C-alpha positions, 0 to 999 in steps of 0.5 A: 710399342708394346712388349707382350705381357706373356713373354718368356723373358718376364716370366722368367724374370718373374720366377728369379725374383720368387726363387731369390725371396726364398720363401711366399713373398712377392715384390710388391711395390713399397709403401711411400714410406720407404721413398719418404726414409730414402730422401730424408736419409739422403738430406740428412747426410748433406744437412752440414753442406748447405752452409759451404761457399762456391769453391773450385769449379764453381767460381768460373761456372757460376761465379763468373760466368756471364750466362748464369749471372743474367748479363747475356740473353738466355739464347747465349746458353745455347751457344755457349759452353759450361764456363761461358765461353762460345763453343766456336771459341779455340779456347772452348773446353767444348762441354755442352751442358746448357739444361744444368747452366739454366738451373745455376741461372734460375737459381741466380734469378730467385736468391742472387749469388747466395750459396745455400740456394744452390746447396739446397737445390743440389740436395734436392736433386740429390733425394730425386735421384736416390727415389728413382734408384729406389724405383729401378732396383724394385721395378727393373731389377726386381730386388726384394722391397727391403733390399731396393730400400737398401739400395737407395739408402746405400746411394744416398749415403755413399761418400763417392757422392759428395763431390757431385752433391757438395760441389754445385758444379757437380750438378751436372752429373746429378740432374744427368743421373735424374734423366738418365733414371727417368729415361730407363723407367719409361722404357723399361719400367712398365709394361710398355716401352715409351721409346720416344719419351726415353729418347726424349729424357735422354736427349735431357740427359745428355744436355745436363752432361754428355754421359747421359747419352750412354742411357740410350745405348744402356736402353737397347742392351738391356732390352736385347736381353729381356727379348732374347727368347724371342730373337733367338727363336725367330733367328732359328724359325728363319722368320719374323715373330711379334715380339722380334719384329718390335723389338726391331722397331725399338732398336731402329728408333734408338740407334737412329735417334743415338746416331743423330744426337751424337752427330748434334753434339760433333757438329756442336764442336765447331771443327775442333776437339777441346785442348787439354795439355799434360798437366790435366792428362799426363797419360794421354800424352805419353809417347809411348803406347804401352804406357797409355795403356797401362795407365788408363787400364790401372786408372779404371781399376782406381776408380773400381776401388773408389766405388768399393772404399771411398777412403782417399778422396779429393777435388783434384787428382792431377800433376803427380797425383797417379804417377805413370805405370811405366812398366809391366813389373809395376806392382800396381799391375797386379790390381789391374789384372784383379779388377780386369779378371773381376770384370771378365767373370762378370761379363761372363756370367751376365751374358751367359745368363741371356739365356735362362733370366735368372739373375736381372740385378747382374745383368743391369749392374753390370751395364749401369757400372760399365756403360757410363763410365766408358766416356770418361775411360779414355779408351775412346776420347780423350778427357782433361782429368786423370781420376774425377769422382763426380762422373762415377756418380751414375756408375755407383748405381751399378755398383750398388746394385750387385753389392746389394743383390750379392747381398740378398742372395747371401740372405736366403741362401745362408738364413743362419747368417741373417743377423751378422748380414743386418750387423754388416749392412747397417755398419755399411750404411752408418760408415757411408752417412759418417763419411759423407758428413765428415768429407761436407766439411771439407768442402766448406770454404776454399781453405778447408778445400785445399788443406784436405786435399794436401793431406790427402794427395801432398804430392799434387803439384797443382794443390800446392799451387792452387793453396799458394793462390789462396795464400797470395789472395789472403796476403800471405806472400811468404808461405805463398812463395813457399808453396809455388815452389813446392809445385815447381819442385814436383812439376818443373814445367809448371808455366803458371806456378812460374808466372805466379811466383814471379809476380811475388818476386822483384827484379832479375828473379821475376824476369826469370820466371817470367821467361822459364814460364814463356819458355814452359809455354809459349802461348802463355799470355798472362806471362808475356804480360807480366814481363812486359809490366816489369820492363815498363817499370824498369823503364825498358820500353821498346823491350815492354811493347814487343812483349805486349804486342806479343800478347795480342798476337796470342790473344787478340781480345786480351783488353789489358795489354790493349790499355797499356799500349794505349798509356804508353801511346800518345795522340790518335795512337792511344784513342784508337787502342782505347776505342778498340777495347770498348769494342771488345768489352762494351759492357764494361764501365771501367773502360768505358770511363777510361775512354771518355777520359781520354776524350774530354782530355782531348777536347770531345767532351760532348762525344766523352759525356756519351760514354761516360753515360753508357758506363752508368747505363752499365752500372748506375753506381760506378765511381768514375763515370759518375764523377766524369759527368759531374766534372763535364757538367760543371765545366758547361755550367750545368749546375742543376744536373750536377746537384741532382748527380751528386744528391744521386750518389748520396743516396745510392751510398746509403743503400750500398751500406743498407740504409732504408731509401725513401722519397723524402731522402732525395728533399731531406738531402737536398736541403742539407746540401743546400745549407751547408753550401749557404754558410760556406758561400756566407764565409767565402763572401765575407772572406771576400768582402774583407780583402777587396774594397769592392765585391760586385766586380764585372767577373762576378757579374759575369759569372752571376749572369751565367748561373742566372741563365742556367737556374732559369731551368730550376727556381729553387735555386735562387730568386730572381733579381730585384728590379731595380739592382744591376748584376754588377749591383747585387746585395750580398745575400742574392750573391751568396744565394748564386755562389752556393751551387757552384761552391755546392759542387766545388767542395762535394766533388773534392770530398768525393 
């Protein structure tokens, strides 16, 4: 599908570019040095972010995500949500971003859980997005080369992007923006509109993050703007022309593709919407419509203000960060009116320009600012946040385009003030770079991020809760209790704060906090479990069992409740519960070892051995599985195999401590163990001779015969007895060699 090169829209766009220049300059594409400068500024602003750790949402999305850690099949990436939960699970967040998860998995396979390489990938993707923004502002928006470069530089240094770039999980927004811009350039960046390529890139943008699908609607709307003259003439003449016919084909392709992608996305919900709580988005759960409407309108104005003046930045805006706008008399409604008044003027100016096509950057900036933000505005669908800075990554392209276009118009209209404009632009760029570098420091670690959030939003109950969790994890329980209490003072029905505070208190106070958590959130599984554990410690067994059964009812896959019930039960009931736990988590070596211990205690040593070996297959250095295997083999007289397990354990310990492993270790370590065992065997034999008159009793002879049968599998443990010497008449030297493996294994198992 091709556009004609001599259409009125293209000519008017070129005339508007020339008139904006004010001189004979033409909008020639910038050289590679301009793109390189933009990329270098983007990288330079985030160099101090490379040393950051996994923080905030990085932990559940990467560190604990089985799809990222390659512990599940690659196909599961297409079945699970962004956090590793199956999409059909009722508890799924329903955020489907398999392309982003795949990049995390590739990072893990190449460098493990090393944060620096995750950060390097994010910064590189951000630099690529900045280059594409420069390309769009030059090739489509028709800005002058210098102002197109300024667009890329401001985008590279905008502080609102720190959460999307420095926060590793924000890669979803950066990756979606890259495919968003590529789709837009494939459609509008050249004389030929590659519609299907644009649709494919738009689908990839949606697979990186859901808001990427809006690029198809943006392509259609901007195509309508550029083809308006031909469409209007066709409507007036009541007959098709070539350009209007081509536009209708492109529009049909985009609309059908957009519909198909939406249907696929809705089908992935599996008939259930994501579950959010009032703590996530308080306005969405308010019973009065006018409160919801006023608050959502104010939040739109607040997001716009963050794009204009990103002075107040936080990684979490929930729970009291933005109070609800409950009445028309609220002073914040004035900001809402100013914002929407400006939006009406801008919209009117943009759409009246359909006729003359004199301000393409104005129309394009409006579309980039508004359309990608609509899914996060709460006007169409409910989202699980109040304000999220990373969702402004794509809309910031529109705000920067409008800002730079205003600077270009002022530069042309007021030539005497160019030095002042230049100074303002330099100051703005320097301030953005400094603010970005300072904000990157806040994302260095979990502690710095939480302290920054408390300074910015001290009335955020969730911020105090998360900081209390950090204090609890770093063994500061007194300060943790204080911040849990502050969180409950700010948000009295905060169930998780009640639950965690109960774990730090004792007696009736702990019970009261657990009951308060259950009252505030009846489906809080952890509160039921912790209350059951408290009842168990106070010998209230019946109440404990009732609470644990309630846990299982709320979450049938909650394995800690099954484990405690198994410890309280006896006989086959305990075995059935442990077997169910193994079925729920077949890749957990701890659960496999616990079930194997029960089987061994029940006399089913062969089945127990199989489960111990399964645990070692999952984790070859799992202590409980290795010791359980060694004990079973020792009880069955398999001394050579036990000796191999012990040697293997020592090698794994050495490897874990950073030592080098080579084949000679196997022989050297075996020689050391055998020498130590011989020495202890001689001491043991000497003690026996001192206490017994006859050292060769039938009991020792029977053990010697059993060890001789096992030693046929490993000739290096002992030599065959001499001819003419009966088993009960072995010499002291031979008997020392026979008892050496048994003493070796016994001593080593005791030390382990």
